[in-house]
N, C-alpha and C positions, 0 to 999 in steps of 0.2 A: 250429661249423665246425672242421674239422681242417686241418692244415698244407697238405695237397695242394689242398684247396678254396680256401684263401686265396691260395696262391702261383699257382694256376691262374688265378684271377680277376684277380690283379694283372698277370700276363702277358697276359691278354686285353686289358686296358685299355691296357697299354704298346704292344701290337701294333696296336690300333685307332688310337692316337695317331700311330704311325709311318706307318700306312697312309694316314690322312687327310693328314698332313704331306707325304708323298710325292706324293699326288694333287694337292695344292695347288701345290706347287713344280714338278710335272712330273717328279719323279724316280721312274722306274719301279722302280729297284732298291730304294729305300727303301720304296716302296709294297709290293713283293713281300715284302720282309723283314718288314714289319709284318703282312702277311697270314699268313705262316708262323708268326710269333710268336703271333699271335692264335689260330691253329688249335692250336698246341702248348698254349697256355693252356687252351683248351676241353677238350682231351684230359686234361690234368692235373686240371682241375676235375672232370671226369667220373669220373676214378679216385677222387678224394676223395669224391665223392658216393656212389660204389659202396661205398667203405670205410665211410662213415657208415651207409649202408643196412644193410650186413652187421652192423655193430656193434649197431645198434638191434634187429636180429632175434635176436641171441644173448642 
């Protein structure tokens, strides 16, 4: 795994935790922040996956 994959997956988890916590306490702002963070993490992990795929083909 490369740095982008690891950082992206960490951000996904942190975002999911915020999303769930916001849902539990009824804080829509926290829930939305978590959803955004989770999405950004997925994108970053995807970039890392693409980099790893390219590296393996070279």
